Structure formats: structure tokens, C-alpha cells
C-alpha positions in Angstrom: 4.7 24.0 -7.9 5.6 24.1 -4.3 6.7 27.8 -3.6 8.2 27.2 -0.1 10.5 24.5 -1.4 11.5 26.4 -4.5 12.4 29.4 -2.2 14.3 27.2 0.1 16.2 25.5 -2.6 17.2 28.8 -4.1 17.7 30.4 -0.7 20.0 27.5 0.0 22.6 29.7 -1.7 22.1 31.7 1.4 21.4 29.5 4.0 2.5 -7.4 5.9 5.5 -9.2 4.4 8.3 -7.6 6.3 9.0 -7.3 10.0 8.5 -3.9 11.6 11.6 -1.8 11.6 12.7 -0.1 14.8 15.7 1.6 16.2 17.7 -1.5 16.5 18.1 -1.7 12.7 21.7 -1.3 11.4 22.7 2.1 10.1 25.6 2.9 7.9 27.3 5.7 6.1 26.9 5.6 2.4 29.5 6.8 -0.2 28.5 9.0 -3.1 28.4 5.9 -5.4 26.2 4.0 -3.0 23.9 7.0 -2.6 23.2 6.7 -6.4 21.2 3.5 -5.8 20.1 3.7 -2.2 16.6 4.2 -3.1 16.6 0.7 -4.9 17.9 -1.2 -1.9 16.0 -3.3 0.5 15.4 -2.5 4.1 15.5 -6.1 5.2 18.4 -7.4 3.1 20.5 -4.3 2.8 19.5 -2.4 5.9 18.9 0.6 3.8 15.3 1.9 3.6 14.9 1.9 -0.2 12.0 0.4 -2.2 13.5 -3.1 -2.5 13.6 -3.0 -6.3 16.9 -4.8 -6.7 15.6 -7.6 -4.6 12.5 -7.9 -6.8 14.6 -8.4 -9.9 16.9 -10.9 -8.2 14.3 -13.0 -6.5 10.9 -12.7 -8.3 11.4 -11.6 -11.9 14.0 -14.0 -13.5 12.8 -15.2 -16.9 9.6 -13.2 -16.6 8.4 -10.3 -18.8 5.8 -7.8 -18.0 3.2 -6.1 -20.2 3.5 -2.6 -21.2 2.1 0.0 -18.8 1.5 3.6 -19.7 2.3 6.2 -17.0 1.3 9.8 -17.8 3.6 12.3 -16.3 1.7 15.6 -15.8 4.6 18.0 -15.4 7.0 20.4 -17.2 8.5 19.9 -20.6 10.7 16.8 -20.8 14.0 16.1 -22.6 12.5 13.6 -25.0 16.0 13.1 -26.6 17.7 12.0 -23.3 19.8 8.9 -23.8 18.2 7.1 -20.9 14.5 8.2 -21.6 14.0 8.4 -25.4 13.2 4.6 -25.7 10.7 4.7 -23.0 8.2 7.2 -24.4 4.6 6.3 -25.1 3.8 6.3 -28.9 0.3 7.2 -30.1 0.2 4.6 -32.9 -3.2 6.1 -34.2 -1.5 9.3 -35.1 0.6 9.8 -38.3 3.6 12.0 -37.4 3.9 15.4 -38.8 1.0 15.4 -41.3 -0.9 18.2 -39.5 -4.0 16.0 -39.2 -5.7 14.9 -36.1 -5.7 11.3 -37.4 -7.2 9.7 -34.3 -9.7 12.5 -33.9 -9.0 13.0 -30.2 -8.9 16.7 -30.6 -5.1 17.0 -30.4 -3.2 17.1 -33.7 0.0 15.1 -34.1 0.1 14.1 -30.4 2.6 11.4 -31.1 4.1 11.1 -27.6 1.8 13.4 -25.6 0.5 16.9 -25.4 1.7 20.4 -24.3 -1.1 22.4 -22.7 1.2 25.4 -22.1 2.1 26.2 -25.7 0.4 27.7 -28.6 0.2 27.1 -32.4 3.3 29.2 -33.1 5.4 27.2 -30.7 5.6 29.7 -27.8 5.6 28.4 -24.3 4.1 29.6 -21.1 7.2 30.2 -18.9 5.6 31.7 -15.8 2.4 30.8 -14.2 0.7 32.9 -11.6 0.6 31.8 -8.0 -2.9 30.4 -7.1 -3.4 33.1 -4.5 -2.7 35.7 -7.2 -5.3 34.2 -9.5 -8.0 34.1 -6.8 -7.3 37.7 -5.6 -7.3 39.0 -9.2 -10.7 37.2 -9.9 -12.5 38.1 -6.7 -11.1 41.3 -5.4 -13.4 43.4 -7.6 -16.4 41.6 -6.2 -15.5 41.3 -2.5 -12.7 43.8 -1.5 -15.2 46.6 -0.5 -18.0 44.4 0.9 -18.5 43.2 4.4 -19.1 39.5 5.3 -22.7 40.2 6.3 -23.4 41.5 2.8 -22.4 38.3 1.1 -25.3 36.1 0.0 -25.3 32.4 0.9 -24.6 31.3 -2.7 -21.3 33.3 -2.7 -20.0 32.6 0.8 -17.7 29.7 -0.3 -16.1 32.0 -2.9 -15.8 34.7 -0.4 -14.1 32.4 2.1 -11.7 31.3 -0.7 -10.9 34.9 -1.5 -10.2 35.8 2.1 -7.9 32.9 2.6 -6.1 33.6 -0.8 -5.7 37.3 0.1 -4.0 36.5 3.4 -1.6 34.0 1.7 -1.0 36.4 -1.2 -0.1 39.3 1.2 2.1 37.1 3.3 4.0 35.6 0.2 4.5 39.1 -1.2 5.8 40.5 2.1 8.1 37.5 2.5 9.5 37.8 -1.0 10.1 41.5 -0.6 11.9 40.8 2.7 14.0 38.1 1.0 15.1 40.6 -1.7 15.9 43.1 1.0 18.0 40.6 2.7 19.8 39.5 -0.5 20.6 43.1 -1.4 22.1 43.6 2.1 24.0 40.4 1.9 25.5 41.4 -1.5 26.7 44.6 0.1 28.4 42.7 3.0 29.8 40.1 0.6 31.4 42.7 -1.7 32.7 44.8 1.2 34.3 41.7 2.8 35.9 40.6 -0.4 37.4 44.0 -1.1 38.7 44.2 2.6 40.4 40.8 2.3 41.9 41.6 -1.1 43.4 44.8 0.3 44.7 43.2 3.5 46.2 40.2 1.7 47.1 42.1 -1.6 45.6 39.2 -3.4 42.3 38.2 -5.0 42.7 34.5 -4.2 42.6 33.2 -0.7 41.4 30.4 1.5 38.8 30.2 4.3 41.7 29.7 6.8 43.3 33.0 5.7 39.9 34.8 6.0 39.4 33.3 9.5 42.8 34.4 10.6 42.1 37.9 9.5 38.8 37.9 11.4 40.6 37.0 14.6 43.3 39.7 13.9 40.8 42.4 13.2 37.9 42.1 15.6 36.0 45.0 14.1 35.9 43.1 10.8 34.8 39.8 12.4 31.2 40.1 11.3 31.9 40.8 7.6 34.7 38.2 7.4 32.8 35.6 9.3 30.1 36.0 6.7 32.5 35.7 3.8 34.1 32.6 5.4 30.7 31.0 5.8 29.8 31.7 2.1 33.2 30.4 0.8 32.5 27.2 2.9 29.3 26.7 1.0 30.9 27.6 -2.3 28.6 30.6 -2.8 29.6 33.4 -5.0 28.3 36.9 -5.8 26.8 35.5 -9.0 24.6 33.1 -7.0 23.2 36.1 -5.0 22.7 38.0 -8.3 20.8 35.0 -9.8 18.5 34.8 -6.7 17.8 38.4 -6.8 17.0 38.3 -10.4 14.7 35.3 -9.8 12.7 36.8 -6.9 12.5 40.1 -8.7 11.1 38.2 -11.6 8.6 36.5 -9.4 7.2 39.9 -8.1 6.6 40.9 -11.7 4.9 37.7 -12.7 3.9 35.1 -10.1 2.7 37.7 -7.7 1.7 40.5 -10.0 -2.0 41.2 -10.4 -1.2 42.8 -13.8 0.5 39.8 -15.2 -1.5 38.0 -18.0 -0.3 34.3 -17.7 -2.8 33.4 -20.5 -1.4 35.7 -23.1 0.4 32.9 -24.9 -2.6 30.6 -24.9 -5.4 33.0 -25.7 -8.1 31.1 -23.9 -10.5 31.8 -21.0 -9.1 30.0 -17.9 -12.5 30.1 -16.2 -14.2 28.2 -19.0 -13.3 24.5 -19.0 -14.8 23.9 -22.4 -12.7 26.6 -24.1 -10.5 24.0 -25.8 -8.4 22.7 -27.5 -5.3 24.6 -27.3 -1.6 23.7 -26.9 0.8 22.0 -29.2 2.7 18.8 -29.5 6.1 20.2 -28.6 7.3 18.4 -25.4 10.9 19.6 -25.1 12.5 22.9 -24.4 15.7 22.5 -22.6 16.3 26.3 -22.5 13.5 26.7 -19.9 14.8 27.5 -16.4 12.4 25.2 -14.6 13.0 21.6 -15.6 11.3 18.9 -13.6 9.7 16.3 -15.8 12.9 14.7 -17.0 14.2 13.5 -13.5 10.6 12.6 -12.5 10.1 10.5 -15.5 13.6 9.1 -15.5 13.3 7.8 -12.0 10.4 5.6 -13.1 11.4 4.7 -16.6 15.1 5.3 -17.4 16.1 2.3 -19.5 17.4 -0.5 -17.4 20.6 -2.5 -18.1 21.8 -0.3 -21.0 25.2 0.5 -19.3 24.5 4.2 -19.0 23.0 6.6 -16.5 20.6 5.0 -14.0 18.1 2.1 -13.9 14.4 3.0 -13.8 11.8 0.7 -12.2 10.9 -1.1 -15.3 11.5 -1.1 -19.0 7.7 -2.0 -19.4 6.8 1.5 -18.3 6.1 3.9 -21.2 6.0 7.6 -20.4 3.2 9.8 -21.7 4.3 13.4 -21.1 1.6 15.9 -20.6 2.9 19.4 -20.1 0.9 21.6 -17.8 3.6 22.8 -15.2 5.8 25.9 -15.4 7.2 28.3 -12.8 4.3 29.1 -10.6 1.2 27.2 -9.6 -0.6 24.9 -11.9 -3.9 26.1 -13.3 -6.9 23.9 -12.4 -8.0 24.0 -16.0 -4.8 22.4 -17.2 -4.9 20.0 -14.3 -8.5 18.8 -15.2 -7.8 18.7 -19.0 -4.4 16.9 -18.6 -6.0 14.2 -16.4 -8.7 13.7 -19.0 -6.2 13.6 -21.8 -4.1 11.0 -20.1 -7.2 8.9 -19.4 -8.6 9.2 -22.9 -5.4 8.1 -24.4 -4.8 5.0 -22.5 -2.8 5.9 -19.4 -2.9 3.2 -16.7 -1.4 5.5 -14.1 -1.0 9.3 -13.8 1.9 10.9 -11.8 1.4 14.4 -10.5 4.6 15.6 -8.8 3.3 19.1 -7.8 0.9 20.8 -5.4 -0.6 23.9 -4.0 -2.5 25.1 -1.0 -5.4 26.7 -2.8 -7.6 25.7 -5.7 -9.8 28.1 -7.6 -11.7 25.4 -9.6 -11.4 22.4 -7.2 -14.6 21.0 -8.6 -13.1 20.7 -12.1 -10.2 18.6 -10.6 -12.6 16.5 -8.5 -14.7 15.7 -11.6 -11.3 14.7 -13.4 -10.4 12.5 -10.4 -13.9 10.8 -10.7 -13.3 10.4 -14.5 -10.0 8.7 -13.8 -11.7 6.4 -11.2 -14.5 5.6 -13.6 -11.9 4.5 -16.2 -9.7 2.5 -13.7 -6.7 4.9 -13.8 -4.5 5.2 -10.7 -3.5 8.8 -9.6 -0.3 9.4 -7.6 1.0 12.7 -6.1 3.6 13.9 -3.7 2.6 15.4 -0.3 4.5 18.6 -0.7 7.7 20.1 0.5 6.8 22.6 3.3 7.1 20.3 6.4 3.5 20.9 7.1 0.7 18.7 8.5 -1.7 18.4 5.6 -4.5 17.3 7.8 -4.5 20.9 9.0 -3.3 22.8 6.0 -5.0 21.1 3.0 -2.7 20.5 -0.1 -4.1 20.1 -3.5 -4.7 17.8 -5.3 -6.3 15.4 -2.8 -9.1 12.9 -2.6 -10.8 14.5 0.4 -14.2 16.1 0.2 -15.7 17.2 3.6 -13.5 14.6 5.5 -14.4 11.7 3.2 -12.4 10.1 0.4 -14.5 10.6 -2.7 -12.4 8.3 -4.9 -10.4 5.1 -4.3 -7.8 5.6 -7.0 -5.5 8.3 -5.4 -2.3 7.8 -3.5 -0.4 10.6 -1.7 3.2 9.9 -1.0 5.4 11.6 1.6 9.2 11.7 1.4 11.9 10.0 3.5 15.7 9.7 3.6 18.2 6.8 3.9 19.0 6.9 7.6 16.9 4.7 9.9 16.9 7.2 12.8 15.2 10.3 13.9 16.0 12.0 10.6 14.2 9.3 8.5 11.3 11.7 7.5 12.7 14.2 5.0 12.8 17.5 6.9 10.8 19.2 4.2 8.1 16.5 3.7 4.5 17.3 4.4 2.8 14.6 6.5 -0.6 13.7 7.8 -2.3 10.9 9.6 -5.4 11.3 7.4 -4.0 12.9 4.2 -0.8 11.1 3.4 -0.9 7.4 2.4 2.7 6.2 2.5 6.3 7.4 2.4 8.9 6.8 -0.3 12.5 7.9 -0.9 12.9 11.7 -1.5 16.4 12.6 -0.3 19.5 12.4 -2.4 17.8 10.5 -5.2 19.9 10.1 -8.3 18.0 10.7 -11.6 18.4 11.7 -15.1 18.4 15.5 -16.0 18.3 17.4 -19.3 21.0 17.2 -22.0 22.1 13.6 -21.2 23.2 14.6 -17.6 22.3 13.1 -14.2 22.0 14.6 -10.7 21.1 14.1 -7.2 17.8 15.7 -6.3 15.2 15.8 -3.6 11.6 16.5 -2.9 8.3 14.6 -2.6 8.2 15.1 -6.3 10.4 12.0 -6.5 8.6 10.0 -3.8 5.6 10.2 -6.1 7.1 8.7 -9.3 8.8 5.9 -7.2 5.3 5.2 -5.8 3.7 5.4 -9.2 6.6 3.3 -10.7 6.2 0.5 -8.3 2.4 0.5 -9.0 3.3 0.3 -12.7 5.6 -2.6 -12.1 2.9 -4.4 -10.2 0.4 -3.7 -13.0 2.9 -4.8 -15.6 3.0 -8.4 -14.1 -0.6 -8.5 -12.9 -2.5 -6.6 -15.5 -5.9 -7.8 -14.1 -5.5 -5.6 -11.0 -7.7 -2.6 -10.8 -6.5 0.9 -9.7 -8.2 0.5 -6.4 -6.4 -2.8 -5.9 -3.1 -1.2 -6.9 -3.7 1.4 -4.2 -4.5 -1.3 -1.7 -1.5 -3.3 -2.5 0.9 -0.3 -2.3 -0.5 0.7 1.2 -0.8 -2.8 2.7 2.6 -4.0 1.5 4.7 -1.2 2.8 7.1 -1.7 5.6 6.0 -0.4 9.0 8.4 1.8 10.8 8.4 1.9 14.6 10.7 4.8 15.5 10.3 8.5 16.6 11.3 11.1 14.1 12.1 14.8 14.1 9.4 17.2 13.0 10.5 20.9 12.5 7.8 23.3 13.6 7.1 26.7 12.2 8.3 28.3 15.5 11.7 26.6 14.8 11.2 24.1 17.7 11.6 20.4 17.0 9.0 17.8 18.1 9.6 14.1 18.2 6.6 12.0 16.7 6.2 8.4 15.9 6.7 7.7 12.3 3.6 5.6 12.4 1.4 8.7 13.1 2.6 10.6 10.1 0.6 8.8 7.4 -2.5 6.5 7.1 -0.2 3.4 6.9 2.8 4.5 9.0 4.8 2.6 6.3 7.4 3.1 3.6 7.2 1.9 0.0 8.3 -1.7 -0.6 8.3 -3.1 -4.1 9.2 -6.6 -3.1 6.3 -7.0 -0.7 4.1 -5.2 -3.2 4.8 -7.9 -5.8 4.3 -10.8 -3.3 0.9 -9.3 -2.2 0.0 -8.6 -5.9 0.4 -12.4 -6.7 -2.1 -13.3 -3.9 -4.6 -10.4 -4.7 -4.4 -11.2 -8.5 -5.0 -15.0 -8.0 -7.9 -14.2 -5.7 -9.4 -11.9 -8.4 -8.9 -14.5 -11.0 -10.7 -17.1 -8.9 -13.7 -14.8 -8.3 -13.9 -14.1 -12.1 -13.9 -17.9 -12.7 -16.7 -18.3 -10.3 -18.7 -15.6 -12.1 
């Protein structure tokens, strides 16, 4: 889970085949209805920088049917009963539903549609996970807190460096969360005082921003309070919104950032022993949980097309394999590694991982799982993160980098962009990196399914990732002979180059203009139409080589 983005969203209640695209490209305002499908439009035909999916179906796929492709979604629980998703779930045909027997002997009983690594045999769920910094400090503070660097043996120096980094991040996050709570408490006082003042002056409990602004001008001594109230009314923010945020951050202090919190109490395993398995259950849905993420992620890829409801996913050939290992907090490397291996062992062609963190306690476990996926020809896709950071400098996990070298060739990291072909193209929150991010995909105002048969606009590189994974799945569906490495090559080479300067917001609140081409390895945005054309060429070449052999 991306803590900064989560805080900012919640704190928002407070405040080769296509031509290079440049500044001369047409721009246009989009209605809300048009925004629902902007991410499917084509940059060349529609002048909107979507992924070109509508063009694919119009020009390339008439009277063609693809093969089934299984995409594992490593994420939160999912609404398996959603009207637009329920028909797109992977089914483990080697398992007999509900008989309490591990029929396929894969170690997971009755895993008909997937597995929940964050539940126990009694059906209880892990609701909160610790921050990774909390885990590391909790593990290593007893060993290193009172020791000097010079006293650390060579064999422990890597762990010591990790502890020091985690400690700094932990202390910063705790301090910022406390400061946020302090601000929220103060804001509630001002909010309440201003509302009471206006109610008394107008002798009414209902009023407009215009009336509040008029009072602010008439009573200069009240301008600060009333100006604040007017601003909050303009954003449709209420006292209950503040109360909700206060409750959330207070809860984070007692869970995510608490050294006393036992995040494994529900599971009862040892998180530092990878072989302490199996655990979990086959319950994939819990719509009562606060943090719901997998439903829109999965729906963006696989919502049933042409059914007259909701949204259209990328392909009806995509079958979603939900693997639950995300809750509020940071993902545990044990679940990351086990979930990847589960997906690989049970036939996933592609694995989507719409989450990330800046520390990794057991990075070696995850690297081994990446290698396992590579050895079994499974593509891995992840979002770059939502902190507006350069991940060449601040490393984001998971990644395919080890000492400056890519240790696998089956991993794609996708950054996020918006729908305007101007300096705002890169999403203001998206991480970027010339050496760490591979390509960019839509991540702003993306319309997707949500729990309980609803739909919503959402944002984040969490959605750039499934769009990228979905296009890879579409390609795989029609060209099943392509390997994971070839899928990555096709996604990267077929993207549309963008030749404009874009705004990058720095941590010191300044704005820097940088060429979009310098923000990723490719300098491109995802293009499904070009990907399908290139896939045809690569697939034919691969088949010719096989015939020669």
C-alpha cells in the first residue's frame, strides 16, 4: 500500500507503429460521460491518449476469438459477486467445491477461484498490516538500537543499514501522522466555531457560500474562520469528513505504526519463516472491509464486455485469479513471495501487483519468487507508486533491479498519466524514473467497477498496472506462443513516444519541467493497437524459428 497516496486521498477532505506525439496534437475538454471511456481511446484517431483498445476491436479483432488467459491479481479481497466481474473469474477445475478436501493437492483446500493469505480457518481477516518500517524497527531495534556502527560485524551490516533507513522513515511517518492529527483537531475547532458564528448571525442552520463570503466581508475579524468555512463548503467537506479522517489516522497510530501491534495474531504463523505454511482460507470477498482495491483493479482488466452494463474490460478472454495478500498497511514480503508462487503454480500467465513500498525486509524472498515466475514464463506487472518521486533515487519495491542490473526479464513497471496532451500529461502523483519505470498508462479519472455492483472514477498507478497487464493479456490471448519476455518487449516497443515537456512537482513545492521522454526507459505511453500489430510480427517470426528447429 502506498502510504503517501492514501494520506493524500484522505487528506483531500482537507486540502514504432505510431508517430511521435508533440505539443501540436489536438487537445479537448471531455464531458463526464466521455471521461468514462477516455482510457480506451486512441491517441492517433481520437486525439486522446488512451490505450487504443476501441481501435483494436474495430480494426483488428473482427471475427476473431482469443484463447483464455489467466491473470492473477495479488491484492485485497474482491467482490466476486459483482455483476460485471463474476463471469470472469478463474475456476480451479481440479478442485471440488465445498468438500473440505484438497483435491488437487496443491496445499490449498477448496481454492476454487483463488486464495486468501490474510485469513484464518475460522474466517477472520487481517484488517490492518504494519508499515514495513514498523516491521523492520520492531525486528532489529533490540539488536542494533544501543550499538555503534563500528561494532557491527560485516555479516550484519546490510541488516544494520536497513534498520537505520527504516528507523528514519518510521520516525518521520509517525511525526507527520501526529502533525496531521494535530492539524485535523485544530481544523475541527475552527470549522465548528465558524458554523456556530454563521448560524447565529443569520439565525439559520442552512446557508450558501455566497452568504458566508458576504459575512466575511462585513466582519473582518471573522474573515479567517469564515473564509475557511467557505472553502470547505466549496469542496463539499463536512465535520463528519474530519471526524472520519481523525479516526483513521488515530487507528493508524495504534496499528500500522505501533511497535506493540501484532499483525500476525489472526494468522498465527511466523512471518520470518517462509516455509511456515500453509495458512489462509478460500474466502475472497468481504465488502465490509474499509480498504477495497481489487475490485476496480480486476474490473478494469476483465469487466465483461458488451453485456450492456457497467464498463467494458480489456478482454472477455481474461480470467481473474484473486490472490488476497493486501490490507491497510504494507504488504508482508512473505505473502508477496507465497502469492506469486501460488499464482505461478496454479496456471497464471500474468500477475498484476498494484501496490508497493520503499522498504523490503525480505527482499531476497521476493527476488526468488520473481525468478520462479521467470523460470515458468509468467509476466509480472506493477505500478510505479503514487508519491511523485524519482524511483531511480528512491527505490520502490517490488522491482527487478539488483545492484543496478535487471535480474529478470519478465517484469514491467508502469507509471501513470492523464488525458490531457500538455504539461499535465504525467499524473501529478506518479513516480517516474528513466531506469526504473518502463512505460506509462492511464491513471487519472479512470472509470471502473467497485464493490456492491457500483462503479466509480478512480486514480493511481494501481490502475496503470492492470491496464498494462490487461493489454499484455490481450496480446497473449491472440498470440499464445509469445513468452513473458516477448510480451514485455512488445509492450515497451509498441508504446507511443511522447515528445513534450511535463510538470514535475518537487518536494520543496517547486515545479520542474522535464521531457516526458526522460521519465521512463521508453518515454512512451501504452498502446494496445500498436502492441497487437507488433505481436503479429513477433509471433510469426517466432513460429518461423520453431519450424526451422
